[in-house]
Phi, psi and omega in degrees: 000148180238132177249140180232125181230125176263155174204166174107357179286169179169194181257129180217152176281151177308137184092350181276182183230153175216150172236119179264148177232149183224118181248127177255140178213167183119199184279069184264119173273318179204155176240126180265326182201150170223147184208158174253132177234159176219155182220118175264160180305132177077000181244157175279156177298134184229153177291134174257305182202150182214144178226135181257175187300329178284352178105350179293146182233154178222135183234144169295144180304323184294343183247349183305131179091345183245323181251149176227129179255142179210151179231152174242098187296321180299324179267356185051050183230138178245143180234150173225107175274120183245119178240165179048050185296144180240158175302332178293345179277357180295122179184173166271127182259128181245142176258134179238138183229128178242135179180210184217143168267175177298346185243337181200167175281156177220159174215100187243149180239149172275180180277344179100156173224135183283128174243121180238122182247116182263155176251000000 
């Protein structure tokens, strides 16, 4: 089993910053990719940023230049630095981890962390 736990969400004013963290634990043999997704009320879950094992990153157009994704493979931890936050960034942010245990592939999600940006 693989567990994924997000932290770092909160309430911030427009223009402010937050740093989200995602910790993966369990019987993890390897991690192929980790990503941040978000879901606002009435909207479907969407990709925010993703990083693969080789270090390549992918960002949603809405967050390019403002958000930065980074991973610490040794700690099995993913970070999302969010700067210049806008009210439109308000959502529950979820961490996704893809990889393998010694016995099977996995694709696990955390419970999410709330980010609220006020104007």
